[in-house]
N, C-alpha and C positions, 0 to 999 in steps of 0.2 A: 227342382226347387218348386215348380208350380204344384206338383202333387203334394209336397210337404205343406204348402200354404193351405191347400184345400182340406187336408187332413186336420191341420190346426184349427181352421174355421169350423169344421164339422164338430170337433171335440168341444170347442167353446160354446156352440149352439146347444149341444146336448147337455153341457154342464149348466147352462142357463135354464133350460127346461127342467132339469132336475131340481134346481133351487126353487123355481116357481112352484113346482109340485109340493115340495116340502113346506113352503110358506102357507099354501092354501089348505094343506091336509091337517096341520096341527091345530089351528083355530076351530075347524069343524069338529075335531075329536073333543076339544075342550068344552064346546057348547053342548054337545050331546051328553057328555058325562055330567055336566052341571045341572041338567034338568031335574027338578025335584030334590035337589040336594041342598044341604046347609053350606054356608061359606066354609065351614071347617072341612066339610066333605069334599069341597072343590079344591082344596089345597093339593098341590102336586105331591105325590109320594116321594119319599127319600130315595127310592131306587130308580127314579126316572133318569137322573144323570147317567147312571151306569148303563141303562138301556140305550140312552142316546149315544154313548160312546161305542157300544157294541154295534149299533146300526151304522155309525160312521166308519168303523173298522172294516165293515163289509162293503164299503163304497168302492165300486170298480174304477172310479175316476180319481181316487185318492192319489195325490202326488203329481197329477198332470197340470202343472202350472206353466205360465209363460216362460219362466226361467228354464224349466226342464225341457220344454219344447225347443227353446233356443239352443240348449246343449245338444239336443238330438240333431238339429240342423248343422251345428258346428261339427258334430261327429261325422255326418255324411260328407262334409267337405274334406275330411282327412283321407278318404279313399274307400273303395268298395271292400267289404269284409271287416270294417272296423267295428269292434265291439267295445262296450262300456261295462265295467265291472265295479261294483261298490267295494269300499275297503273291506267290509265284512266278507264278501265273496272272495276277494283276493286272498284274505287270510285263511279262509276255509280250504281253498284248493292249493295253498302253499306256493304262491308265486314268489320267485326270486329274480333278481335283476343283475345284469352286468352292463358293460359299456364297450363301445368301439374305441380302442385306444391304439396309439402308435407305440409299438414296442419292437425291440430287437429280436429277430427270429433266427434261430440256429437249428437247422434241420440235421438230425443225426440218422444216418442210414446204417442199420445193423444187419450184418449177414455173416455167413460162415465162409472162411477161406481155407485154401489148401496150398501148402508150401511146395514149390518146385524149384528146379535148377534155373539159374539165369543162363539162358541159351547162349548169350554172348561170352560167357565164361566157361563154356565147354570146349575142350581142346583135344586134339588127337596128335600123338607123337609118332612120326614115321621116319625111317632112315632115308637118306638120299643116295646111298650106295647099297649094293647087294653084297651078301656074304653069309656067314654062319655065326649064330649067337654062341659066344664062348662063355661069358659070365652074365648072370642075371642078378642085379642088385635089388630091384623092386619085384618081389615074387609073390605078392598076395593082394587080392582085391580089398579096397578099403584103406590101404596104407596112405598116409599123408606124405606127399612129395613136395619138397621145397624147390624153388627155382634154382637151377644150377646143380642139383644133386645128380649123381651118376645113376643111369637107368640100366645100362648093359654094355657089354663090349662085343664088337663084331670083328671077325677075321675076314678080311677082304683082299684077295689077290690084286684087284684093281687099285685099292688104296695103297698097297705095298709098293706097286710099281710107280705110282705117282710120287710117293715119298722119295724113291730112288731118283726119279727124274729131277726132282727139286734139288737134291744134293748135287747132282751132276751140273745142273744149271748154276748153282752157287759157285762151284769150282770153275766153271767156264767163265762166269762173270768176273771172277777174280783174275783169271788169266787174260781175258780180253781187255780188262781195264788198263793193262800195261802196253797195249798196242798204241802206236802213234796215230792210228787212223780212228777218228771219232765214230765212224759208222760201225766199226768192229766193236768198240766199247759199248755202244748203245744196244747192239744186238744181244750182247751178253746180259744186259739189264732186262731186256724184253723177254728173253727166254726164262730167266729166273722169276720174273713177275707173273708170267703166264702159269707156271707150275704152282706158284703160291696161290694164285686166284682159284685154281681148281680145288686145292685143299680147303680153302675158305668156303667154297660153294658146297662142299661135303660136310660142313659144320665142324671142321677141325678148328679148334680154338686157337687164338693168338699165342696162348701159353704153350700149347702142344707144338705149334710151329716153331716157336722160339727154342724149345727144348731140342727139336730136331736139328735146328741150325747149330746149337751149341755142342751137342754130342756127336752129330754126324751119323747117328744110328737110327735106322728106320724102325718103326713100331709095327709089330705083327698085327696088332688089333687096334681098333678105334673105339674109344669110350664115348658112348652117346649120353649127353647130359640133357636134363629136362629144361626146356625153354620156358616152362610155366610152373605155376604153383597150384596145388589142389589135392583133392582126394582121388585115389585111383578107382575109377568106376569099372573099367574093363581092362583085362590083361590078356593080350593075344600072343605074347612072346613067350617062348619056352627055351630052355637051355639046349643047345645043339640044333636048333631050328634053322633052316635055310630061309633067309629073308631076301626080298626083292626091293628095289627102290620104290618108295611110295606106299609100301605095305603098312597098314595101321597096326602098331604094336601096343600102344597104351592109349587109354582115354581118361582124361582128368577133368575134374569139376572144381572150380573155385567157388567155395561157399561163403566168401566174405560178403557177398551180396546175393540175395535170393529173390525169386519172384513168388507172388501169392496170387492165386486166381480166386476171385469172388463172384458170386452170382447176384445180379441186381435186377429187381423186378422192373417190368416194362414201365409202370407208372412212375418209378423213381429215376429212370434212366436219363430223362432230360436234365436232371439236376447235376449229373456227373460231368466233370470237366477234367481235362488233362492237367496234371500238376497239383490237383487237390491233395491236401494232407490226409493221412489215414493212420489209424492206430490198430495194433494187433496184440491180442492177449491170449496167453496159453492158460487153459483152466487150471493146470497143476502148478503154474507159476504166477499166481495172482498179483504178486508184488512187482512183476516186470511188465513193462509196456513198451512195445517196439513202435517206432515212428517210421512211416514211409510215405509214398506218394503214388498217385495214379499215373501210369505211363502209357496205357493203351486201353481202348474201348473196342471190343469186338463188333463188327458190323452186322451181325445176324443174331436172331433170337432162337432159343430152344423152343420148338413148337409145343412141347408138352408142359414145361414149367413156365413158359412165357417170361423167361429171364435171359439176360445177356451177360456174358463173361466180361469182367474187367480185370486187367493185369496191374498189380501193384508191385512196387520195388521197395525192398527193405534192406538196410544194412544189417549184417549179421556177423559182427566182428568176434563175438564170443562163441559163435557156432551153436547157439541155443536153438535156432530154427533149422529144422532138418526136413529134407524133401519127404513128401507124403504126409506131413503133419497137418492136422486140422486145428483151427483155433477161431476165435471170435474177432471179426473185423468191424471197425466203426469208421465211417467217413462223415466228418463234420462239415456242414455247408453253411456258411454265414450268408443269410439272405438280406442283412441290413435291417433298417427300421421300416416296418410295414404296418399298415392299419390292420388290426386283428380283433376278432371277437371270440368268446369262449365257444368251444365245440357244442356245448349243450344248448346254445342259442339257435342252432340251425335245425330246421325240419327239412329233411331231404326226401322229396317224393319220387326221386328218380329222374324226373324231368325238370323240376324246379328246386331251388334252395330258398327257403323262406325264413325270415326272422320277424318277430313281432316287436314293433317299436312302441315304447311307452311315451305318450304325449302328455301325460299328466291328467288329473281329474278322472282317472280310471279308464281313459281311452287307449286302446291297443290296436295298432294298425299293422296288418300283414304286409311285408314288403319283400319283393324278389331281390336277392343279392347274388352277385357273381363272386365265386370263391376261387382262391388260388391254392397254394400248397398247404397241407395240414402239418403243423409242428406241435408235437406233444398234444396238449389239450386246447389248441387254438387253431383257427382257420385264418389265413390271409384273406382280406377283403379287397377285391379288385374294383368292384362297383356296387352301388346300392346303399351305402352307409357313409356317414361323415364322422370325423373324430368327435367324441363326446356324446354321441347319441346313445340313449339308454335302451337296452334290449332285455327281453324276458329270457331267463336261462332255466327256469323250472316251471312246470305245469303249462308250457307252451302248447303241448299237444291238446290239452283240454280247451284252451283258447282257440286253437285252430279248428277243432270240431265245431265250436259255437260259431266261429266266423264262416265256416262252410255252410252251416245250417242257415245263417242269416242271408248269405248270398243265394242259397237255393230258394229262399222265400221271396226272391225278387227285390232284395234291398230293403225289405220290411224288417220285421223283428224288433220294432221299437221296444216292445215289452221285454224281450229277451235282453236287448242291450241296456235297457234302463234298469231293469230289475236284476240283471245278472244271472238269469236262468239259462 
């Protein structure tokens, strides 16, 4: 402020000297021109006012009034790098304005996803007894298998003997039940229940056991029914094949629910949360949109693409989503009401993010701001601005260059700030 006062005093002194010189110079010229002339000759020419205006237009101190100097002092109080532009200059460089406002921000992350099987719905069908495949009812890959549908029949000597043991146990239970001794009657029940339990453990259905009890005839083969529903992915069973207990014969996939794997960039990963809703669109079915949710975020990044995989779960009742299919994924994230400014208001130097604040009267102050997430054409403002503050959204790079020039001149540049150069 002391430097400003000395500059103002020096300008006023020079201005007074200039006025004194003008006052003494004009009479001298008039007296010299009037020597030996008539009164008519001494009359000032009509062109003198024009000459006077021309001389005044060239005056280097034109416009340096106390009011303008006070504005310069006020401008310096706004902060370093503040520039002042006249309305004409603002119009010439095309300045436009926006404002910091509270608005609801919704971030939309768009990526590409790939459909895959739901691992929890992949099942393998295996027999619990050994034997030979007599009949094969599901005999090609891709077939749709309903729950409870017959898969194959197995001839098993062990199963045959167990059925016979169960029939013997039933006859023994009937005979022992007539005994006057309770211990003998209960032993018959235990023997029959033990044989029945073995049949159940081999996946013999209640209906098959009931038929065995009613007819009293053993079945040569066991029909293996599907405990699950889905598409047949793999078929390892063939007619006449010898199978062992636990051998994988069929592999099924239930596609009523599918997983979709999507790649999320490292910068967007902090916004992803479990349970967030997502939508999935197929390019050749634009009218259909599938709704799902985030169920897993992988803990590592791909070192080349700098992305992490996210697993999404989607209902697929109509079966339109098929494994290995690619489509467009959108994850919408509601950020709530946040203070935001237009993207064009920010000058990003790599180390700083700067916005120019309009203080009125042509004063523009550069201010560092701290930004959050970018949503469409807006930046979330974390610090540096208040709601309602006016910011420059166009020609701010030109203002920035003038501001840097002023700072480089050591805070001077009054002429640049005052005249808008």
